LUMKOL-331227 format. One record per residue: residue number from 1; residue in one letter; x, y, z of N, C-alpha, C in turn. Coordinates in Angstrom, 3 decimals. Each point is the difference from the previous one (the first is absolute). Layout:
N
num/residu/n_c1/n_c2/n_c3/ca_c1/ca_c2/ca_c3/c_c1/c_c2/c_c3
NUM/A/X/Y/Z/X/Y/Z/X/Y/Z
...
END
This chain:
216
num/residu/n_c1/n_c2/n_c3/ca_c1/ca_c2/ca_c3/c_c1/c_c2/c_c3
1/M/0.999/-1.153/0.248/-0.347/1.384/-0.368/-0.023/1.399/0.236
2/F/-0.864/0.689/-0.688/1.326/1.319/0.425/-0.575/1.263/0.458
3/W/0.539/1.044/0.075/-0.204/0.960/0.489/-0.371/0.658/-0.624
4/L/-0.594/1.334/-0.686/0.024/1.255/-1.254/1.381/1.161/0.095
5/R/0.575/0.414/-0.162/0.245/0.857/-0.040/0.732/0.057/-1.195
6/A/-0.810/0.804/-1.133/0.754/0.311/-1.514/0.886/1.126/0.564
7/R/0.717/0.131/-1.100/0.618/1.171/0.167/-0.498/0.934/-0.378
8/R/-0.226/0.733/0.894/-0.439/1.677/0.188/1.765/0.265/0.310
9/C/0.270/1.263/-0.137/1.069/1.072/0.608/-1.113/0.184/1.793
10/S/1.117/0.569/0.407/-0.215/0.474/1.152/-0.333/0.954/-0.291
11/A/0.249/0.787/-1.174/-0.285/1.453/-0.486/-1.738/0.209/-0.435
12/A/-0.142/-0.534/-0.382/-1.817/-0.716/-0.244/-0.870/0.269/1.585
13/D/0.761/-1.682/0.403/-0.650/0.085/1.622/0.059/1.352/0.737
14/R/0.912/1.119/-0.559/0.016/1.194/0.960/-0.633/1.066/-0.423
15/A/-0.123/-0.245/-1.291/-0.779/0.946/-1.032/-2.013/-0.044/0.672
16/V/-0.734/-1.349/-0.242/-0.654/-0.395/0.474/-0.204/0.371/1.245
17/A/0.543/-0.815/1.584/-0.650/0.493/1.080/0.848/1.782/0.119
18/S/0.326/0.279/-0.599/0.219/1.588/0.712/-0.961/0.700/-0.820
19/A/-0.781/-0.368/-1.153/-0.960/1.100/-0.505/-1.068/-0.346/1.272
20/V/-0.591/-1.000/0.580/-0.485/0.037/0.812/-0.381/0.261/1.472
21/L/1.492/0.930/0.541/0.690/0.535/1.316/-0.409/1.180/-0.748
22/E/0.960/0.438/-0.723/-0.308/1.263/-0.804/-1.812/0.960/0.129
23/A/-0.535/-1.539/-1.204/-1.835/0.701/0.435/-0.274/0.763/1.185
24/E/0.149/-0.671/1.157/-0.062/0.237/1.300/1.478/1.377/0.884
25/G/0.762/0.428/-1.083/0.675/1.564/1.027/0.906/-0.792/0.666
26/A/0.386/-1.771/-0.237/1.410/-0.581/0.776/0.944/-0.213/-1.374
27/P/0.856/0.108/1.010/1.477/-0.120/-0.877/0.064/-1.779/-0.795
28/G/0.918/0.314/-1.523/-0.709/-1.849/0.223/1.400/-0.550/0.253
29/L/0.527/-1.662/-0.480/0.590/-0.619/0.730/1.232/0.088/-0.897
30/D/1.329/-0.031/0.940/1.293/-0.345/-0.440/0.314/-1.473/-0.513
31/L/0.601/-0.173/-1.474/0.199/-1.539/-0.310/0.411/-1.364/1.454
32/A/0.513/0.700/1.094/0.206/-0.897/1.154/-1.737/0.046/0.401
33/E/-0.717/0.568/0.481/-0.713/0.120/0.376/-1.095/-1.596/-1.183
34/V/0.018/0.516/-1.018/-0.666/-0.667/-0.857/0.065/-1.353/0.482
35/R/1.402/0.121/-0.490/0.609/-2.081/0.874/-0.157/-0.789/1.225
36/A/-0.049/1.097/0.834/-0.554/0.125/1.290/-1.275/-1.215/0.239
37/F/-1.090/1.150/-0.584/-1.655/-0.354/-0.112/0.142/-0.999/-0.700
38/M/0.467/-0.680/-0.702/-0.645/-0.990/-0.974/0.849/-1.995/0.531
39/G/-1.719/-0.327/-0.577/1.002/-1.262/0.095/-1.462/-1.167/1.659
40/N/-1.119/1.150/0.179/-1.285/-0.425/0.768/-1.447/0.364/-1.170
41/G/0.154/0.453/0.029/-1.048/0.591/-1.300/-0.161/1.132/-0.204
42/A/-1.281/0.815/-0.711/-0.242/1.563/-0.463/-0.946/0.066/1.359
43/P/-0.303/-0.468/1.147/-0.294/-0.053/1.054/0.583/0.878/0.379
44/V/0.446/-0.876/0.643/1.591/0.297/0.788/0.461/0.991/-0.178
45/F/0.987/0.288/-1.797/0.156/0.654/-0.061/0.070/1.341/0.061
46/V/-1.627/0.545/0.082/-0.722/0.982/-0.540/0.146/0.271/1.708
47/Q/-0.312/-1.706/1.280/-0.350/1.430/1.388/2.075/-0.551/0.566
48/R/1.000/0.517/-0.984/1.284/0.147/0.456/-0.055/1.459/0.053
49/M/-0.246/0.804/-1.957/-0.584/1.261/-1.031/-0.226/0.251/1.004
50/I/-0.669/-0.006/1.306/-0.896/0.646/0.153/0.409/0.110/1.682
51/A/0.055/-0.460/0.177/1.014/0.338/1.727/1.717/0.188/-0.113
52/A/0.677/-0.387/-1.344/1.094/1.232/-0.552/-0.860/1.479/0.168
53/R/-1.190/0.262/-0.297/0.154/1.226/-0.642/-1.116/1.234/0.798
54/G/0.198/-1.342/1.612/-0.527/0.361/0.824/-1.931/0.783/-0.426
55/L/-0.213/-0.881/-1.210/-1.814/0.370/0.264/-0.759/-0.636/0.322
56/S/-1.818/0.239/-0.058/-0.645/-0.798/1.391/0.000/-1.280/-0.515
57/G/0.277/-0.587/1.046/-0.361/-1.466/-0.237/-1.580/-0.831/0.432
58/D/-0.415/1.024/-0.616/-1.612/-0.700/0.740/-0.430/-0.936/-1.853
59/V/-1.300/-0.788/0.388/0.695/-0.712/-1.131/-0.845/0.894/-1.318
60/A/-1.097/0.691/0.193/-0.688/0.783/-1.142/1.632/0.651/-1.281
61/T/0.691/0.012/1.085/1.296/0.800/-0.916/0.296/-1.475/-0.372
62/H/0.482/-0.823/0.133/0.911/-0.808/0.171/-1.231/-0.664/-1.685
63/A/-0.858/-0.534/0.200/-0.277/0.123/-1.420/-0.470/0.881/-0.537
64/R/-0.182/1.169/-0.898/0.918/0.766/-0.424/1.021/0.286/-0.365
65/L/0.309/-0.274/0.362/1.802/-0.188/-0.301/1.030/-0.962/-0.858
66/L/-0.842/-0.542/0.565/0.270/-2.068/-0.615/-1.090/-0.018/-0.878
67/D/-0.355/0.757/-0.278/-1.575/-0.113/-1.744/1.227/0.829/-0.554
68/G/0.181/0.950/0.423/0.903/1.440/-1.320/1.501/-0.692/-0.180
69/F/0.667/-1.411/0.340/1.205/-0.897/0.389/-0.476/-0.531/-0.579
70/L/-1.297/-0.866/-0.478/0.202/-0.817/-1.062/-0.461/0.510/-1.367
71/V/-1.266/0.410/-0.460/-0.786/0.772/-1.001/2.255/0.505/-0.507
72/R/0.885/0.756/0.990/1.056/0.585/-0.776/0.694/-1.214/-0.822
73/Y/0.398/-0.989/1.139/0.477/-1.498/-0.263/-0.485/-0.129/-1.118
74/D/-1.379/-0.406/-0.668/-0.412/-0.190/-1.026/0.695/0.536/-1.046
75/S/0.110/1.803/0.463/-0.159/0.644/-1.858/1.537/-0.491/0.335
76/A/0.515/-0.723/0.896/1.932/0.448/-0.498/0.892/-1.818/-0.548
77/L/-1.164/-0.765/-0.818/-0.104/-0.866/-0.419/1.296/-0.378/-0.774
78/G/-0.311/1.195/-1.491/1.045/0.905/-0.726/2.078/-0.114/0.747
79/L/-0.229/-0.280/1.205/1.495/0.049/0.757/0.399/-1.275/0.862
80/T/-0.942/-1.020/-0.272/-0.009/-1.030/0.144/0.839/-1.536/-1.221
81/R/1.003/-0.341/0.802/0.390/-0.550/-0.497/1.269/-1.724/0.241
82/L/0.039/-0.803/-1.216/-0.018/-0.945/1.271/1.818/-0.426/0.093
83/Y/0.721/-0.464/1.171/1.037/-0.084/-0.522/0.603/-0.517/-1.103
84/P/1.378/1.257/-0.156/0.654/-1.796/-1.229/-0.090/-1.552/-0.091
85/G/-0.148/-0.698/-0.413/-0.248/-1.511/0.227/-1.264/-0.161/0.576
86/A/-0.668/0.724/0.667/-1.538/-0.637/0.643/-1.197/-0.886/-0.852
87/A/-0.281/0.409/-1.262/-0.347/-0.530/-0.286/0.342/-1.521/-0.687
88/E/0.970/0.892/-0.839/0.769/-1.620/0.228/0.324/-1.856/0.595
89/A/-0.145/0.670/1.866/-0.095/-0.687/0.852/-0.854/-0.217/0.164
90/L/-1.102/0.678/-0.205/-1.472/-0.261/0.030/-0.248/-1.530/-1.080
91/A/0.506/0.543/-1.339/-1.033/-0.830/-0.979/1.201/-1.932/0.243
92/T/1.417/0.032/0.571/0.912/-1.068/0.089/-0.824/-0.931/1.286
93/L/-0.524/0.929/0.434/-0.743/-1.367/1.141/-1.267/-0.178/-0.587
94/S/-0.631/0.247/-0.122/-1.156/0.015/-0.883/0.519/-1.165/-0.315
95/A/0.327/0.097/-1.122/0.803/-0.916/-0.610/-0.076/-1.239/-0.315
96/A/0.670/-0.144/1.544/1.053/-1.241/0.546/-1.379/-0.468/0.896
97/G/-1.093/0.693/0.283/-1.934/-0.731/0.692/0.524/0.970/1.040
98/H/1.033/0.357/0.642/-0.923/0.732/0.841/-0.770/0.948/0.520
99/V/-0.867/-0.586/0.841/-1.469/1.344/0.136/1.015/0.600/0.784
100/L/-0.959/1.687/-0.677/0.161/1.087/1.045/-0.561/0.711/0.252
101/G/0.078/0.407/1.598/-1.187/0.634/0.496/0.827/2.067/0.465
102/L/-1.126/0.411/0.385/0.452/1.661/0.674/-0.599/-0.007/0.345
103/C/0.661/0.267/1.501/-0.595/0.792/1.203/1.065/1.401/0.372
104/T/-1.189/0.600/-0.118/0.853/1.424/0.535/-1.599/1.527/0.047
105/N/0.561/0.705/1.215/-0.072/0.421/1.126/-1.446/1.642/-0.710
106/K/0.702/0.128/-1.408/-1.002/0.623/-0.740/-0.553/0.160/0.023
107/P/-1.562/0.406/-0.253/-1.398/-0.131/-0.268/-0.135/-0.310/-1.576
108/E/-1.194/-0.812/0.354/0.137/-0.921/-1.466/-0.329/0.690/-1.498
109/R/-0.493/1.705/0.343/-0.955/1.064/-1.121/1.988/0.325/-0.800
110/P/1.008/0.506/0.812/0.584/-0.300/-0.264/1.479/-0.873/-0.178
111/T/-0.423/-0.872/0.391/1.018/-1.449/-0.239/-0.349/-0.583/-1.937
112/R/-1.106/-0.240/-0.184/-0.344/-0.443/-1.258/0.291/1.158/-1.155
113/A/-0.838/1.038/0.887/0.465/1.422/-0.849/1.841/-0.307/-0.878
114/V/0.487/-0.013/1.035/1.439/-0.295/-0.453/0.703/-1.312/-0.694
115/L/-0.842/-1.242/0.701/0.039/-1.582/-0.972/-0.019/0.178/-1.408
116/A/-1.797/0.702/0.050/0.017/0.543/-2.013/0.706/0.579/-0.744
117/H/0.508/1.467/0.765/1.303/0.698/-0.630/0.596/-0.785/0.143
118/L/1.072/-0.578/0.389/0.683/-1.418/-0.216/0.110/-0.730/-0.876
119/G/-1.135/-0.100/-0.175/-0.129/-1.347/-0.519/-0.114/-1.295/0.156
120/L/-0.206/-0.005/1.311/-0.278/-0.903/0.824/-0.973/-0.643/0.704
121/A/-1.036/0.357/-0.448/-1.174/0.279/0.788/-0.990/-1.601/-0.289
122/E/0.991/-1.082/-0.995/-0.208/-0.960/0.150/0.956/-1.180/0.137
123/T/0.747/0.420/1.090/1.145/-0.692/0.121/-0.066/-0.363/1.688
124/F/-0.569/-0.046/0.230/0.075/-0.266/1.739/-1.210/-0.779/0.354
125/A/-0.080/-1.505/0.381/-1.326/-0.976/0.274/-0.790/0.706/1.102
126/A/1.148/0.350/1.048/-1.584/1.322/1.155/1.519/1.004/0.242
127/I/-1.485/1.054/0.434/1.102/1.346/-0.131/-1.119/0.256/1.087
128/V/0.512/0.300/1.686/-0.632/0.626/1.102/1.418/0.944/0.305
129/C/-1.309/0.906/0.131/0.474/1.886/0.393/-0.334/0.369/1.090
130/G/0.216/1.129/0.435/-0.134/0.176/1.143/-1.112/0.452/0.624
131/D/-1.053/0.092/-0.465/-1.528/-0.117/0.193/-1.066/-0.994/-0.306
132/T/1.117/-1.373/-0.249/-0.545/-1.084/-0.649/-0.845/-0.497/1.824
133/L/1.087/0.099/1.170/-0.457/-0.801/0.702/-0.094/1.364/1.839
134/P/-0.726/-0.247/0.924/0.273/0.631/1.064/1.550/1.299/0.309
135/T/1.116/-1.513/-0.523/1.226/0.207/0.347/0.944/-0.436/-0.901
136/R/1.008/1.576/0.213/1.153/-0.354/-1.205/1.181/-0.799/0.835
137/K/0.881/0.360/-1.288/1.641/-0.680/0.438/0.608/0.933/0.990
138/P/0.604/-0.523/0.903/0.416/-1.004/0.257/-0.461/-0.871/0.705
139/D/-1.434/-0.057/0.232/-1.531/-1.685/0.803/0.797/-0.313/-1.630
140/P/-0.068/-1.348/0.990/0.294/-1.056/-0.924/-1.348/-0.088/-1.019
141/A/-1.063/0.134/0.450/-1.298/-0.403/-0.461/-0.356/-0.014/-1.857
142/P/1.062/1.704/-0.585/-1.000/-0.127/-1.385/1.136/-0.630/-0.437
143/L/1.460/-0.547/0.342/1.243/-1.002/-0.578/-1.097/-0.857/-0.364
144/R/-0.454/-0.630/1.325/-0.582/-1.968/-0.329/-1.953/0.909/-0.362
145/H/-0.679/0.297/0.153/-0.153/-0.342/-0.662/-0.402/0.785/-1.713
146/C/0.883/0.227/-0.604/1.424/0.184/-0.922/0.187/-1.729/-0.633
147/L/0.436/-1.212/1.092/0.153/-0.973/-0.253/-1.468/-1.272/-0.249
148/A/-0.195/1.005/0.813/-1.756/-0.650/-0.571/-0.485/-0.292/-1.011
149/E/0.226/1.993/-0.445/-0.807/-0.454/-1.582/0.870/0.131/-1.124
150/M/1.002/-1.035/0.505/1.299/0.145/-0.780/-0.144/-2.067/-0.473
151/N/-0.840/-0.207/0.633/-0.029/-2.172/0.953/1.273/0.104/-0.275
152/A/0.817/0.458/0.577/0.950/-0.084/1.154/1.056/-0.223/0.607
153/P/0.641/-1.310/0.395/-0.030/-0.568/1.959/0.983/0.740/-0.049
154/G/0.994/0.927/-0.334/0.874/0.755/0.581/0.723/0.569/-0.954
155/G/0.652/0.409/-0.427/1.341/1.045/-1.086/0.905/0.421/0.879
156/F/0.529/1.505/-0.662/0.868/0.533/-0.035/-0.947/2.069/0.151
157/F/0.628/0.745/0.512/-0.698/0.691/0.585/1.490/1.183/-0.619
158/V/-0.020/0.933/-0.968/1.155/0.690/-1.007/-0.898/1.748/0.110
159/G/1.501/0.496/0.989/-0.949/1.783/0.414/1.446/0.607/0.117
160/D/-0.669/0.579/0.496/1.421/1.172/0.458/0.241/0.861/0.838
161/S/-0.995/0.035/1.673/0.758/0.261/0.491/-0.303/-0.275/1.526
162/E/-0.064/1.077/0.359/0.218/-1.388/2.640/-1.369/-0.195/-0.623
163/V/-2.036/0.584/-0.521/-0.190/-0.426/0.761/-0.486/-0.720/-1.493
164/D/0.481/-0.451/-1.176/-0.472/-1.290/-0.560/0.943/-1.600/1.161
165/A/0.912/0.212/-0.060/0.727/-0.984/1.204/-0.492/-0.295/1.179
166/E/-0.965/1.212/0.430/-0.280/-0.155/1.897/-1.380/-1.207/-0.808
167/T/-0.427/0.636/-1.398/-1.023/-1.222/-0.406/-0.297/-1.233/-0.443
168/A/1.539/0.373/-0.722/-0.061/-1.865/-0.141/0.427/-0.796/1.237
169/A/0.760/0.584/0.546/0.413/-0.797/1.350/-1.219/-0.512/0.816
170/R/-0.709/1.169/0.089/-1.735/-0.671/1.102/-0.461/-0.448/-0.574
171/A/0.137/-0.586/-1.345/-0.962/-0.511/-0.853/0.816/-1.733/-0.742
172/G/1.257/0.183/1.259/0.522/-1.295/-1.017/1.030/0.156/-1.190
173/L/-0.284/0.708/-0.866/0.751/-0.516/-0.645/1.939/0.499/-0.547
174/P/0.152/-0.830/-0.817/1.779/0.737/-0.110/-0.743/1.253/-0.541
175/F/0.955/0.847/-0.198/0.407/2.011/-0.088/1.137/-0.338/-1.204
176/V/-0.276/0.823/-1.588/0.713/0.646/-0.037/-0.416/1.638/-0.220
177/L/1.770/0.477/-0.022/-0.043/1.541/0.252/0.638/0.331/-1.676
178/H/-0.793/1.266/-0.032/-0.091/0.601/-1.632/1.663/1.056/0.553
179/T/0.739/0.260/0.687/1.111/1.082/0.267/-0.722/1.725/-1.093
180/G/-0.295/-0.476/-0.624/-0.158/1.463/-0.387/-0.939/0.920/0.275
181/G/-0.902/-0.603/0.925/-1.843/0.461/0.371/0.076/0.973/0.589
182/Y/-1.065/-0.229/0.876/0.461/1.809/1.626/-0.455/-0.916/1.122
183/R/0.983/-0.808/0.136/0.879/-0.405/0.829/0.807/1.042/1.804
184/R/-0.453/0.547/0.518/1.321/0.666/0.576/0.478/-0.474/1.431
185/A/-0.098/-1.263/-0.324/1.692/-0.321/0.908/1.008/-0.909/-0.736
186/P/1.075/0.069/-0.066/1.191/-0.446/-1.049/-0.696/-2.077/0.149
187/V/0.254/-0.691/-1.331/-0.270/-1.058/-0.381/0.872/-0.775/1.143
188/S/0.878/-0.235/0.714/0.349/-0.850/0.622/-0.917/-0.457/1.778
189/A/-1.205/1.255/0.173/-0.466/-0.269/0.801/-1.709/0.330/0.159
190/I/-0.084/-0.469/-1.663/-1.657/-0.769/-0.206/1.006/-1.432/-0.047
191/V/-1.390/-0.937/0.360/0.167/-1.380/0.435/-0.050/-0.850/-2.172
192/H/0.389/-0.200/-0.108/-1.038/-0.580/-1.454/0.652/-1.451/-0.965
193/A/0.351/-0.609/-0.871/-0.219/-1.354/-0.253/0.634/0.779/-1.076
194/A/0.194/0.604/-0.751/1.147/0.130/-0.859/-0.345/1.104/-0.583
195/A/0.921/1.301/-0.704/-0.047/1.242/-0.134/0.184/0.024/-1.056
196/F/-0.604/1.109/-1.258/0.839/0.403/-0.679/-0.564/1.740/-0.854
197/D/0.467/0.178/-1.113/-0.023/1.516/-0.752/-0.173/-0.010/-1.334
198/D/0.294/-0.988/-0.483/-0.226/0.076/-1.627/-1.113/-1.231/0.093
199/H/-0.794/0.558/-0.521/-1.743/-1.062/-0.401/0.588/-0.945/-0.421
200/A/1.353/-0.566/-0.796/-0.026/-0.775/-1.094/0.662/-1.093/1.584
201/A/0.134/0.227/0.745/0.842/-1.307/0.520/-1.418/-0.693/1.090
202/L/-1.285/1.149/-0.405/-0.227/-0.687/1.445/-0.813/-1.450/-0.803
203/A/-0.553/-0.290/-1.206/-0.443/-1.836/-0.167/1.113/-0.812/0.619
204/P/1.562/0.259/-0.931/1.048/-0.775/1.096/0.037/-0.381/2.000
205/I/-0.606/1.200/-0.056/0.166/0.440/1.620/-1.036/-1.446/0.153
206/L/-1.393/0.442/-0.269/-1.251/-0.586/1.011/0.375/-1.559/-1.010
207/A/0.188/-0.554/-1.335/0.538/-1.822/0.134/0.129/-0.524/0.955
208/L/1.412/1.142/0.247/1.201/-0.410/0.837/-1.038/-0.265/1.963
209/L/-0.365/0.727/0.115/-0.213/-0.456/1.554/-1.323/-0.266/-0.326
210/A/-0.283/-0.407/-1.361/-1.875/-1.321/0.009/0.919/-1.639/-0.099
211/A/1.604/0.227/-0.383/0.294/-1.187/-0.366/-0.375/-0.999/1.503
212/P/-0.457/-1.462/0.002/0.548/-1.154/1.075/1.145/0.243/0.650
213/G/-0.014/0.520/1.076/1.071/0.144/1.118/0.563/1.436/0.190
214/S/-0.720/0.981/-0.406/0.659/1.393/-0.046/-0.522/0.563/1.517
215/A/0.693/0.890/0.833/-0.322/0.295/0.885/-1.066/0.701/0.080
216/G/-0.746/0.842/-1.161/-0.533/0.234/0.057/-1.359/-0.239/-0.226
END
């Protein structure tokens, strides 16, 4: 199973978030803040934006800013692209008979819009989003739900953050870390069965981990 982190440059994420804040008369985010706030889904991202700028934390304000964030996020699809080699890696895994699932904290609306934009709408046998269940990663329930939707007794979780690593551990799945994403800790501090930067290495890594007798 995979997380969803299509390659939107941090500047694009910053532009979306800053537009929401500036409409409230607050300063926008810097790149370090954008990276620090990511990983737990849009509602938490917006909550962190609100707290960082000292805005009202009431439910109505959060709902309004979240809606504005998602609308602007949808309009920024043109800035979204896959990591180099990601499409080929997914195609290679599918051709080898792997069943692919997607587990993300992003809400369903922008998730499906991104997948359609990237030509991946039919790639995954199961798609579990941040609003599919009452809980989100790092709670293991979404990952387990994704496995059930795939009719898979087990597998591997490929992700790029501490949240993804914790989710995999709590679900009892080996974690494969993409080192080029939004992690905040060094690679050595994140528990993982294997790590990669070049997506061409992913299929061989999973084949090795799936081999009989593998520690993964």
